[in-house]
Steps between C-alpha positions, in 0.01 A plus 500: 500500500326321783691231694399146426233344720292184458251306713462115464217336680470129567182379676642194682268262684576637844589864435546766228873559416570846353843537351614856470772580248697823463471825685220528751447883490218752429444399131502132611249576769273671254528197268453233766230646719191389292623135472617469857190667640285234337710224636515649850125519547470130435630435854733220380845434636753691294877483453707776345801345313740793497805311366511727193424841668804707445381831668217598726405855614230628736227464229587133456496443873154676520371261232615195693350633822171581335471153352593350841235690686235392251604136508506493880157657515367231280644224727806414286869512584793672325860394483796590293792302349817581314542853635833628382737697725412854372122438535551328841684804614201729409274266703735498796552874501128569493429228764267329260702180464294343777183541288631268231610166643776355288492148353762300312439445133433122539289519812188615314253295301513593134864612534 
């Protein structure tokens, strides 16, 4: 049985907010890539709400980095909010925490 994963997308006036729920791993990457790739090429500012991400492995990290590269190439920005300690630890251990500026939950439009 596959772990639970869900993507919720809100197109707020100033940015797109993508809420990721569940385990961000290889099956989640396969599921999420088509949707997130379309959003990334739009060049809009993007926020990953990771409040409900319970686990992230290297495949999940690669997905976030890929989307980030595409958004930045299109002139947008990427930030994260709600990163839980286990996921934050993965970002810190890999040195990628600096790629995803953290914001508080109520500091963002559409929050």
